[in-house]
C-alpha positions as CSV (number, residue, x, y, z in Angstrom):
1,M,181.9,65.5,-49.2
2,Q,184.5,63.3,-48.4
3,I,184.1,61.6,-45.1
4,L,186.4,59.6,-43.0
5,F,184.7,57.1,-40.7
6,I,186.9,55.5,-37.7
7,V,185.6,52.4,-36.0
8,H,187.2,49.5,-34.2
9,R,185.9,46.9,-36.6
10,Y,184.0,46.9,-40.0
11,Y,182.3,44.3,-42.3
12,P,182.9,41.3,-42.8
13,H,183.0,41.3,-39.1
14,I,179.6,41.0,-37.5
15,G,178.5,43.2,-34.7
16,G,175.8,46.0,-34.2
17,I,178.3,49.0,-34.5
18,E,180.0,47.3,-37.5
19,Y,176.6,47.0,-39.2
20,L,175.5,50.5,-38.5
21,V,178.7,52.0,-39.8
22,K,178.5,49.9,-42.9
23,S,174.9,50.9,-43.5
24,I,175.6,54.5,-43.3
25,A,178.7,54.7,-45.1
26,E,177.1,52.4,-48.1
27,H,174.1,54.7,-48.4
28,L,176.3,58.0,-48.1
29,A,178.4,56.3,-51.1
30,K,175.2,55.9,-53.0
31,N,174.4,59.5,-52.8
32,K,177.7,60.5,-54.3
33,H,179.6,61.2,-51.1
34,S,183.4,59.8,-51.0
35,I,183.7,57.6,-48.2
36,I,186.8,56.2,-46.4
37,V,186.5,53.8,-43.4
38,L,189.7,53.4,-41.1
39,T,189.1,50.3,-39.2
40,G,191.1,47.9,-37.0
41,E,191.9,44.4,-38.0
42,P,193.6,42.0,-35.7
43,G,196.3,39.5,-37.0
44,L,197.5,42.0,-39.7
45,K,201.3,42.9,-40.0
46,E,200.7,46.1,-42.1
47,L,197.8,47.9,-43.3
48,T,195.6,46.6,-46.2
49,E,193.2,48.6,-48.6
50,E,190.0,47.5,-50.4
51,E,186.8,48.8,-51.7
52,I,183.5,47.4,-51.1
53,N,180.2,48.6,-52.2
54,K,182.0,52.1,-53.2
55,V,183.3,52.5,-49.8
56,A,187.1,52.8,-49.7
57,I,188.3,50.5,-46.6
58,I,191.8,50.9,-44.7
59,R,192.5,48.1,-42.2
60,W,195.2,48.8,-39.7
61,P,196.8,46.2,-37.5
62,T,195.3,46.1,-34.0
63,L,195.9,43.8,-30.8
64,T,192.7,42.4,-29.4
65,F,192.4,40.5,-26.1
66,N,190.5,39.5,-23.2
67,E,187.2,41.9,-23.6
68,G,188.3,43.1,-27.1
69,Y,190.2,46.6,-26.5
70,H,191.4,46.9,-30.0
71,V,194.4,48.5,-29.4
72,P,196.3,50.0,-32.5
73,L,199.6,48.9,-33.4
74,R,202.4,50.7,-35.1
75,R,201.0,54.0,-33.6
76,S,203.7,56.7,-34.8
77,E,202.8,55.3,-38.5
78,L,199.1,55.5,-37.8
79,A,199.4,59.2,-36.7
80,K,201.2,60.1,-39.8
81,M,198.7,58.4,-42.0
82,L,195.9,60.1,-40.1
83,H,197.3,63.6,-40.6
84,K,197.8,62.9,-44.3
85,I,194.4,61.7,-44.8
86,V,192.5,64.5,-43.1
87,K,194.3,67.1,-45.5
88,D,191.5,65.9,-48.1
89,V,188.5,65.0,-45.9
90,D,185.4,67.3,-45.0
91,V,184.4,65.4,-42.0
92,I,185.8,62.6,-39.7
93,H,183.1,60.8,-38.0
94,V,184.3,58.5,-35.1
95,H,182.4,55.6,-33.7
96,N,182.4,54.0,-30.2
97,V,184.2,55.4,-27.1
98,H,184.2,51.9,-25.6
99,A,187.1,50.9,-28.0
100,I,190.4,52.2,-27.8
101,M,191.5,52.4,-31.5
102,P,188.8,55.0,-32.5
103,M,189.3,57.2,-29.5
104,Y,193.0,57.1,-29.9
105,C,192.6,58.3,-33.5
106,L,190.4,61.0,-32.4
107,N,192.9,62.1,-29.7
108,I,195.5,62.4,-32.5
109,L,193.5,64.6,-34.7
110,I,191.9,66.5,-31.7
111,K,193.7,69.8,-32.7
112,N,193.0,69.5,-36.6
113,P,190.5,72.0,-37.6
114,V,188.5,69.3,-39.7
115,W,184.9,68.9,-38.7
116,K,184.5,66.1,-36.0
117,V,181.6,64.0,-35.2
118,L,181.4,61.5,-32.6
119,T,179.0,58.7,-32.0
120,P,179.8,57.1,-28.7
121,Y,177.1,54.2,-28.2
122,Y,177.6,55.1,-24.6
123,H,175.8,53.4,-21.6
124,G,178.0,54.6,-18.6
125,T,180.4,51.6,-17.7
126,G,182.4,48.7,-19.3
127,H,181.2,45.4,-20.3
128,G,183.4,43.0,-18.2
129,V,185.3,42.9,-15.0
130,I,188.7,44.6,-16.2
131,S,186.8,47.2,-18.3
132,R,184.5,48.2,-15.3
133,S,187.4,48.5,-12.9
134,L,189.3,50.7,-15.4
135,W,186.5,52.7,-16.6
136,P,186.4,55.7,-14.3
137,F,190.2,56.2,-15.8
138,W,189.0,55.8,-19.4
139,R,185.9,58.1,-18.7
140,N,188.3,60.8,-17.8
141,Y,190.3,60.3,-20.9
142,I,187.2,60.4,-23.2
143,R,185.7,63.3,-21.3
144,K,188.7,65.6,-22.3
145,I,188.0,64.5,-26.0
146,V,184.4,64.6,-26.1
147,K,184.4,68.3,-25.2
148,K,186.5,69.1,-28.2
149,V,184.4,67.8,-31.1
150,N,182.1,69.6,-33.1
151,V,178.8,67.3,-32.7
152,I,178.1,64.6,-30.3
153,H,175.6,62.0,-32.0
154,V,173.7,59.9,-29.9
155,V,171.2,57.1,-31.0
156,S,168.6,57.0,-28.1
157,Y,166.6,59.2,-25.5
158,L,168.4,57.2,-22.8
159,E,171.9,57.6,-24.4
160,K,171.5,61.4,-24.9
161,N,170.6,61.8,-21.1
162,I,173.7,59.9,-20.0
163,V,176.0,61.6,-22.4
164,E,174.8,65.1,-21.5
165,R,175.0,64.3,-17.6
166,N,178.3,62.4,-17.6
167,F,180.0,64.8,-20.0
168,N,178.1,68.1,-19.9
169,V,177.7,68.6,-23.4
170,K,174.9,69.0,-25.8
171,A,174.0,65.7,-28.0
172,E,172.3,65.4,-31.3
173,L,169.7,62.7,-31.2
174,I,169.3,60.7,-34.6
175,E,168.1,57.2,-34.1
176,N,169.2,54.2,-36.2
177,G,167.4,53.0,-39.3
178,V,166.7,49.7,-41.2
179,D,167.2,48.5,-44.6
180,E,164.3,49.5,-47.0
181,E,163.5,45.6,-47.7
182,L,162.8,45.1,-44.0
183,I,159.8,47.3,-44.2
184,K,158.5,45.1,-47.1
185,T,159.2,41.8,-45.1
186,S,156.0,40.1,-43.5
187,W,155.9,38.6,-40.1
188,K,154.9,35.0,-40.3
189,P,155.3,33.9,-36.8
190,E,156.2,30.2,-36.0
191,D,156.6,28.6,-32.6
192,Y,159.9,30.1,-31.3
193,I,161.3,32.8,-29.3
194,M,164.7,34.3,-31.0
195,Y,167.9,36.0,-29.8
196,S,170.7,37.2,-31.8
197,G,173.8,39.0,-30.6
198,R,177.1,38.7,-28.6
199,I,176.7,35.7,-26.1
200,E,178.0,37.3,-22.8
201,K,176.9,36.9,-19.4
202,Y,175.8,40.5,-19.3
203,K,173.4,39.9,-22.1
204,N,171.4,37.6,-19.7
205,C,170.8,34.8,-22.3
206,Q,170.8,32.6,-19.2
207,R,167.7,34.2,-17.8
208,L,165.9,33.9,-21.2
209,V,166.6,30.2,-21.1
210,N,164.8,30.1,-17.8
211,V,162.1,32.4,-19.1
212,V,161.2,30.1,-21.9
213,K,161.3,27.1,-19.5
214,I,158.8,28.7,-17.3
215,L,156.7,29.7,-20.2
216,N,156.1,26.3,-21.4
217,Q,156.0,24.6,-18.0
218,E,153.9,26.9,-15.9
219,F,151.9,28.9,-18.6
220,G,151.1,26.0,-21.2
221,L,153.1,27.2,-24.1
222,N,155.3,25.1,-26.4
223,L,157.9,27.5,-27.4
224,K,161.2,26.6,-28.8
225,L,164.4,28.9,-28.4
226,K,166.6,30.1,-31.2
227,M,169.8,31.8,-30.4
228,F,172.5,33.1,-32.8
229,G,175.9,34.7,-31.8
230,E,179.3,34.1,-30.5
231,G,181.0,35.1,-27.3
232,S,182.8,34.1,-24.3
233,Y,179.8,32.8,-22.6
234,K,178.6,30.3,-25.3
235,R,179.9,27.0,-23.7
236,V,178.2,27.9,-20.5
237,L,175.0,28.9,-22.3
238,E,175.0,25.5,-24.2
239,R,175.3,23.6,-21.2
240,L,172.3,25.4,-19.6
241,L,170.3,24.9,-22.6
242,R,171.1,21.1,-22.3
243,Q,169.8,21.1,-18.8
244,A,166.8,23.2,-19.5
245,D,164.6,20.6,-21.0
246,I,163.4,22.8,-23.8
247,T,163.8,22.5,-27.6
248,Y,166.5,24.8,-28.7
249,E,168.8,25.9,-31.5
250,L,172.3,27.4,-30.8
251,H,174.0,28.7,-34.0
252,S,176.8,31.3,-34.9
253,F,176.0,34.6,-36.4
254,Q,174.2,34.1,-39.8
255,P,174.3,36.1,-43.1
256,F,172.0,38.9,-43.0
257,E,169.5,37.2,-45.4
258,K,169.4,34.1,-43.2
259,Y,169.1,36.2,-39.9
260,V,166.2,38.0,-41.3
261,E,164.5,35.0,-42.4
262,N,164.7,33.6,-39.0
263,L,163.8,36.7,-37.4
264,S,160.6,37.4,-39.6
265,K,159.3,33.8,-38.3
266,A,160.0,34.3,-34.6
267,S,156.9,34.5,-32.3
268,A,159.0,37.3,-30.5
269,F,162.5,38.6,-30.4
270,A,163.9,38.8,-26.8
271,L,167.0,40.9,-25.6
272,L,167.2,40.8,-21.7
273,S,170.4,42.6,-21.6
274,G,170.7,45.5,-18.9
275,K,173.5,47.2,-20.9
276,E,172.7,48.5,-24.4
277,S,172.7,51.8,-26.2
278,Y,170.4,51.2,-29.4
279,P,170.5,47.5,-30.4
280,Q,169.8,47.2,-34.0
281,T,168.3,43.8,-33.7
282,V,165.3,45.4,-31.9
283,N,165.2,47.9,-34.6
284,E,164.9,45.3,-37.2
285,A,162.3,43.1,-35.4
286,N,160.2,46.2,-35.0
287,A,160.5,47.2,-38.7
288,I,159.2,43.4,-39.5
289,G,156.4,43.7,-37.1
290,V,157.9,41.0,-34.7
291,P,156.9,41.5,-31.0
292,V,160.0,42.6,-29.0
293,I,160.8,42.1,-25.4
294,V,163.5,44.6,-24.1
295,A,164.8,45.4,-20.7
296,E,165.0,48.7,-18.5
297,P,166.6,51.1,-18.5
298,W,167.6,51.1,-22.2
299,G,164.4,49.6,-23.2
300,I,162.4,52.7,-22.7
301,N,163.9,53.9,-26.1
302,F,161.3,51.6,-27.7
303,A,158.5,51.8,-25.0
304,R,156.6,54.1,-27.4
305,R,156.3,51.7,-30.2
306,K,153.4,49.1,-30.6
307,R,154.4,45.3,-30.0
308,V,157.0,46.0,-27.5
309,L,157.2,44.8,-23.8
310,V,159.7,46.4,-21.6
311,I,160.5,44.3,-18.6
312,N,162.3,45.1,-15.3
313,L,165.2,42.9,-14.5
314,A,164.7,43.2,-10.8
315,E,161.6,41.0,-11.1
316,G,161.9,37.2,-10.8
317,D,161.8,35.0,-14.0
318,K,158.2,33.6,-13.3
319,E,156.9,37.2,-13.1
320,I,158.5,38.1,-16.3
321,A,157.1,35.0,-18.0
322,S,153.8,36.0,-16.9
323,K,153.8,39.3,-18.4
324,I,155.5,37.8,-21.9
325,A,152.7,35.3,-21.9
326,K,150.2,38.0,-21.8
327,F,152.1,40.1,-24.2
328,L,152.3,37.6,-27.0
329,V,148.6,37.3,-27.1
330,R,148.2,41.1,-27.0
331,A,150.9,42.0,-29.7
332,K,149.0,40.1,-32.4
333,E,146.3,42.8,-32.3
334,E,148.5,45.8,-32.2
335,P,149.7,47.7,-35.4
336,R,153.1,47.2,-36.9
337,P,155.7,49.9,-35.5
338,R,157.1,52.6,-37.6
339,V,160.7,52.3,-38.2
340,P,162.9,55.0,-40.1
341,T,164.9,53.6,-43.4
342,W,168.8,54.2,-43.5
343,N,167.7,56.6,-46.4
344,E,165.8,58.9,-44.2
345,V,168.5,58.6,-41.4
346,T,171.2,59.4,-43.9
347,R,169.6,62.7,-44.9
348,E,169.5,63.6,-41.2
349,Y,173.1,62.9,-40.9
350,V,174.1,65.2,-43.6
351,R,171.8,68.0,-42.5
352,K,172.2,67.9,-38.7
353,L,175.7,66.3,-38.0
354,Y,177.6,67.3,-41.1
355,K,175.7,70.6,-41.3
356,I,175.4,70.5,-45.1
357,G,172.4,72.0,-46.7
358,G,170.5,72.9,-43.2
């Protein structure tokens, strides 16, 4: 098959969706499929083309501002190129309804007979003040598009329920996988809790700081906090960390190998965000066996796994800290969770999403 992926950003940019698309694209390429990725790139004046790990990448100029809308530039040229490319592809697979570029491209091709798959990573609203205020209008826009694609693919039970309820469509559930090497990585815990991801207020990094402080001061633990990421809330977070009287490290995103090294030594990985679809960091921590602390409602996706604590953000930080203190003791005695590999997930994509061989 020849498959065209469309996504707002791609490697070497770091982010959950960027990583997921790269993983699937490269595993499909290894299995002899021809893969093209069309992606946005801020700062470009004209498109560029390259190949990474047998994946052909077309980077299109985009404008990103404020909350990262990824608006494509030179749109008439983009439309012409899209219509030309799809003459030779069997499937187009579009990722992320929260970004403008992929949805704009899908809308251009919506009447084209090529097989269309959409993975929305949908959680029902925008991330920031502006996007939340505009969300009713944007949801109406994507609702018209969603109904015209061949397959809606979701990555979690929660996302499946929200997508089917909001858009009145059926969605195919295939959860994300992990690199095969992670299954072989051992958990060797040291004395820190780890977070890695976007540093935005909605991620509740500030609450994690306070929870670690309470764990140390009121429950007798001696935990450090390691945080990796970038975002608009980083300066505020650094000030809160300095004031919290805990030992901490705050770094930018790390190369994957360094990230895995730090993750494998964490006492626990914590993500207290209330807005997620299926965070890959949780999947990777589970695969290594690192205990994971996640929040409702999306955290119920992982509730059936061992070494997972799902907390209610409506509870106070002291109550959450109390549950974490007990969980850290209990998790050591629980079996390592079972997480699918990307090889397994890719086979499901071909059979269930692209309708080949099944």
